C-alpha positions in Angstrom: 92.0 125.6 145.1 95.6 126.7 145.5 98.1 124.6 147.5 98.2 127.1 150.3 94.5 127.3 150.5 94.2 123.5 150.5 96.7 123.3 153.3 94.9 126.0 155.4 91.7 123.9 154.8 93.5 120.8 156.1 94.8 122.6 159.1 91.3 123.9 159.8 89.8 120.4 159.4 92.3 118.9 161.8 91.6 121.6 164.4 87.9 120.9 164.0 88.5 117.2 164.7 90.7 117.9 167.8 88.2 120.3 169.2 85.2 118.1 168.5 86.9 115.2 170.4 88.1 117.3 173.3 85.1 119.6 173.8 81.9 118.5 172.1 81.9 114.8 173.0 83.2 115.3 176.6 84.9 112.6 178.5 86.1 109.8 176.2 86.9 107.1 178.8 85.7 103.7 177.7 82.1 103.0 178.5 81.1 106.6 178.8 78.6 108.5 176.6 81.4 110.7 175.3 83.4 107.6 174.3 80.4 106.4 172.2 80.0 109.8 170.7 83.7 109.9 169.7 83.6 106.5 168.0 80.4 107.4 166.2 82.1 110.6 165.0 85.1 108.7 163.7 82.8 106.3 161.9 80.7 109.0 160.4 83.6 111.0 159.1 85.2 108.0 157.5 82.0 106.9 155.9 81.4 110.4 154.5 84.9 110.2 153.0 83.9 107.0 151.2 85.6 104.4 153.4 84.0 101.2 154.6 83.6 101.7 158.3 82.5 99.3 161.0 82.4 99.6 164.8 82.6 96.3 166.6 80.9 96.3 170.0 82.4 95.0 173.3 81.3 94.9 176.9 83.1 97.1 179.4 82.7 99.0 182.7 81.8 102.6 183.3 82.8 103.8 186.7 81.5 106.6 189.0 83.2 107.7 192.2 82.3 109.9 195.1 84.6 110.5 198.0 86.9 108.4 200.1 88.2 109.1 203.6 90.1 107.3 206.4 89.3 108.3 210.0 91.4 107.4 213.0 89.9 108.7 216.2 89.2 112.3 215.5 91.7 112.6 212.7 90.5 112.3 209.1 92.6 111.7 205.9 91.0 112.5 202.6 91.8 109.9 199.9 91.4 109.4 196.1 89.1 106.6 195.1 90.9 103.9 193.2 89.7 103.6 189.6 87.1 100.9 189.3 87.3 100.2 193.0 84.5 98.4 194.8 82.8 100.5 197.5 83.3 99.9 201.2 82.4 101.2 204.7 84.5 99.3 207.1 86.1 99.5 210.5 89.2 97.3 210.9 92.7 97.2 212.2 95.3 99.1 210.2 98.6 97.6 209.0 101.4 99.0 206.9 103.9 97.4 204.5 106.6 98.8 202.2 108.0 95.5 200.8 106.6 92.3 199.5 108.4 90.3 202.2 107.0 92.5 205.0 103.5 92.1 203.5 103.9 88.3 203.1 104.7 88.0 206.8 101.5 89.8 207.9 98.1 88.5 208.7 95.9 90.5 206.3 92.5 89.0 206.5 89.8 91.6 207.3 92.4 94.4 207.8 93.0 97.7 206.1 96.5 97.7 204.7 98.6 100.7 203.6 101.1 99.9 200.9 103.9 102.5 200.7 107.6 102.8 199.7 109.1 100.2 197.3 106.0 98.1 197.0 104.0 101.2 195.8 106.7 102.6 193.5 104.9 101.9 190.2 101.3 101.1 189.1 100.4 97.4 189.3 99.4 96.0 186.0 95.8 94.8 185.6 95.3 91.1 185.9 94.1 90.8 182.3 96.7 93.0 180.7 98.6 90.5 178.5 101.2 92.8 176.8 103.2 93.6 179.9 102.7 92.1 183.4 105.8 91.5 185.5 106.0 88.5 187.8 106.3 90.7 190.9 103.1 92.4 190.0 101.4 89.0 189.6 102.8 87.9 192.9 101.5 90.9 194.8 98.0 90.6 193.3 97.9 86.9 194.1 99.0 87.4 197.7 96.4 90.1 198.3 93.6 88.1 196.8 94.6 85.0 198.8 95.0 86.9 202.1 91.8 88.9 201.7 92.4 92.4 203.3 89.2 94.4 203.8 90.7 97.2 201.7 93.9 98.7 200.4 95.3 102.2 200.7 98.3 103.1 198.6 100.7 106.0 199.2 102.2 106.8 195.8 104.4 109.4 194.1 105.0 109.8 190.3 105.6 107.1 187.7 105.6 108.9 184.4 106.6 105.8 182.4 103.4 104.0 183.1 101.1 106.5 184.9 101.6 109.7 182.9 102.0 112.9 185.0 99.4 112.0 187.6 100.5 112.6 191.2 99.6 110.7 193.2 98.9 107.8 190.8 96.5 105.0 191.6 98.4 101.8 192.5 95.5 99.6 191.2 93.3 100.4 188.2 91.6 97.1 187.5 87.9 96.3 187.2 88.8 92.6 187.7 90.4 93.3 191.1 87.8 93.0 193.8 89.5 94.4 196.9 88.4 98.1 197.5 91.3 100.5 196.9 92.1 104.2 197.6 95.3 106.2 197.3 97.0 109.4 198.5 100.3 111.2 198.1 103.4 109.5 199.4 104.2 112.4 201.7 100.7 112.2 203.2 101.0 108.4 203.6 104.0 108.9 205.9 101.7 110.5 208.4 99.6 107.3 208.4 102.5 105.1 209.6 102.0 106.3 213.2 98.6 104.7 213.3 99.7 101.2 212.5 97.9 98.7 214.7 95.0 101.0 215.5 91.3 100.6 214.6 90.4 102.8 211.6 87.3 103.6 209.6 87.5 103.6 205.8 84.8 104.7 203.5 85.0 104.5 199.7 82.1 105.7 197.5 82.5 104.0 194.2 80.3 102.2 191.6 81.0 99.9 188.7 78.4 100.2 185.9 78.2 97.6 183.1 78.4 99.3 179.8 79.2 98.8 176.1 81.6 100.5 173.7 83.0 99.7 170.2 86.2 99.6 168.3 86.1 101.5 165.0 87.9 100.3 161.9 87.7 102.0 158.5 89.2 100.5 155.4 89.7 101.0 151.6 91.2 99.0 148.8 91.1 95.2 148.5 89.2 93.3 151.2 92.1 90.8 151.7 95.8 90.6 151.2 98.7 92.9 152.0 97.5 95.5 154.5 98.9 98.8 155.8 97.4 99.8 159.1 97.4 103.4 160.6 96.2 103.6 164.2 95.6 106.0 167.0 93.7 105.4 170.2 90.5 107.3 170.6 89.8 106.9 174.3 91.2 109.1 177.0 91.6 109.0 180.8 88.6 110.2 182.7 88.4 114.0 183.4 91.0 115.0 180.9 90.4 116.6 177.5 92.9 114.1 176.0 94.2 116.5 173.4 97.7 115.1 172.8 96.7 111.8 174.3 95.3 111.2 171.8 92.8 113.5 169.9 95.7 114.6 167.7 96.4 111.1 166.5 92.7 110.5 165.7 92.5 113.8 163.9 95.4 112.8 161.6 93.6 109.5 160.9 90.5 111.4 160.0 92.5 113.8 157.8 94.0 110.7 156.0 90.5 109.3 155.5 89.5 112.5 153.7 92.8 112.6 151.7 92.6 109.0 150.6 89.1 109.4 149.2 89.1 107.7 145.8 92.1 105.5 146.7 92.6 102.6 144.2 96.0 101.2 145.3 96.9 97.5 145.3 97.1 97.2 149.1 94.4 97.3 151.7 94.6 100.3 154.1 93.0 100.2 157.5 92.5 103.2 159.8 91.9 101.9 163.3 90.9 104.1 166.2 91.8 101.7 169.0 89.4 102.1 171.9 91.0 101.1 175.2 94.7 102.1 175.3 94.0 104.1 178.5 91.5 101.6 179.9 92.7 98.7 182.2 91.6 95.9 179.9 92.6 97.3 176.5 89.3 95.8 175.1 89.4 97.4 171.6 92.9 96.2 171.1 92.1 92.7 172.2 89.0 92.6 170.0 91.0 93.7 167.0 93.6 91.1 167.6 91.0 88.3 167.9 89.4 89.5 164.6 92.6 89.8 162.7 93.8 86.3 163.6 95.9 84.8 160.9 95.7 88.0 158.8 98.4 89.4 161.2 101.0 88.1 158.7 99.4 90.1 156.0 100.1 93.4 157.8 103.1 94.8 156.0 103.3 98.0 158.0 101.7 99.5 161.1 101.9 103.3 161.7 100.8 104.5 165.1 100.3 108.0 166.3 100.2 108.9 170.0 101.2 112.2 171.7 102.1 114.0 168.4 101.6 117.7 167.7 102.8 119.5 170.8 103.2 123.2 169.9 106.8 123.4 171.3 108.2 120.2 169.8 108.8 118.5 166.5 107.1 115.2 165.6 109.5 112.3 166.0 109.2 109.1 164.1 110.9 105.8 165.0 111.2 102.4 163.4 110.5 98.8 164.6 111.2 95.6 162.7 111.5 97.6 159.4 113.8 96.4 156.7 116.4 98.9 155.3 114.4 99.7 152.1 111.3 100.6 154.1 113.4 102.8 156.5 115.0 104.5 153.5 111.7 105.2 151.8 110.2 106.5 155.0 113.2 108.7 155.8 113.2 110.1 152.3 109.4 110.8 152.5 109.5 112.3 156.0 112.6 114.5 155.3 110.4 116.6 153.0 108.0 117.4 155.8 109.0 120.4 158.1 108.9 119.4 161.7 109.2 115.6 161.2 112.5 114.3 162.6 114.0 110.9 163.6 113.4 110.0 167.2 114.1 107.3 169.8 112.0 104.2 170.0 109.3 104.0 172.7 107.1 101.2 173.7 104.1 102.8 175.4 101.7 102.6 172.5 99.6 100.4 170.3 102.4 99.7 167.9 103.9 97.5 170.5 101.4 94.7 170.2 102.3 94.4 166.5 106.0 94.7 167.0 105.7 91.8 169.6 104.2 89.8 166.7 107.1 90.7 164.5 105.3 93.1 162.2 107.1 96.3 160.9 106.0 99.5 162.5 106.6 103.2 162.5 105.5 105.3 165.6 105.0 109.0 165.6 104.9 111.2 168.8 106.3 114.5 170.0 110.1 114.9 170.5 109.4 115.9 174.1 107.4 112.7 174.8 109.1 112.1 178.1 108.3 115.5 179.4 104.7 115.2 178.2 104.5 111.9 180.2 105.9 113.6 183.3 103.9 116.8 183.2 100.8 116.7 180.9 99.3 113.3 180.0 96.4 111.8 181.9 95.6 115.2 183.5 93.3 118.2 182.8 96.4 120.0 181.5 96.2 117.9 178.3 94.3 120.7 176.5 94.0 121.7 172.8 95.8 124.9 173.5 99.0 122.8 173.5 98.4 121.5 170.0 99.9 122.9 166.7 97.5 121.7 164.0 99.9 122.8 161.2 102.4 120.2 162.4 99.7 117.6 162.3 98.8 118.6 158.7 102.4 118.1 157.7 102.4 114.7 159.3 99.1 113.8 157.5 100.7 114.9 154.1 103.8 112.9 154.8 101.9 109.7 155.8 99.7 110.1 152.7 102.8 110.3 150.5 104.3 107.2 152.2 101.1 105.2 151.9 100.8 106.2 148.2 104.4 105.1 147.5 104.0 101.8 149.3 100.7 100.9 147.6 
């Protein structure tokens, strides 16, 4: 097969992987049938390529939601159901707070509280999220759990750094937080302020469903010792195709699995499709960290892909904790790939849990990462028609050359 024919075949295979994950398996949110189909697909492709593949199970929550509405007298306000919220059907006094101090001064027990303004400016980190959880988030959750409101409504805007492009964003997305929650746009929340002190009726139709999922890891080379890890998260937010976030990253991993068939290098290579980056408890990541244990120090390099392959952007790579010789080799390797360019560091990805442990890492995303977060990610707009699979093929070739050189 000629070089051009082989490259066309690689592009075709990557496109097949992206379309399979986005269309055939359906929703890939953790705990769903589509998520299990996606992890099975990843494992099957890797095993067919000759890699050792395992899928470690974990418990999680599936979530189903109906409608939510607030009624004051004859006036109704449609709401979005908070992800993983408990259901409720309650009539209670209505109070509003825009700051922590205002909320702290209120009697909240048994009331329905509207959080708006500064206190609802960014998503509140889940209770069990260990990688980033600011003290003011912990204080807010502790106060609400102590005071026991009947339910919470949040009026929110956009927070692309942590919530993607969703508007409005859910203030709480936490299956461990047991106060019913709903949310609406900040401008609609302003209309609710006039009803403070009145008796209101709130209904939230929501259901938590115990489920299971698994975290797939495929490996080749020695069973122990120096390890190079290439990762991409396989889950996606509910009701989004999750093309750039992150079927493209998984497709590159699967392309690498096929390209590395027959590998006999001196270092262990692990391809990890982390299952949980877009889920409140990051269960796949936590499971992997518990399994890797002391072997963390054997990880010589982590390469993480997330958001790469937009059809109107180059693929940007950035370095973390890398020594000059590694950066030099990577720069030399990537410079031969059309469409791979140096980019700014970013923290919103699975490489961060390794950089926090001091391990060297390289992260690949699109050069318009910030715009994608503001306009595309976590929404139905994250569609395969935004993907350039030829760029992903170039990235796969470049990563294959780098891994070969390092091994």
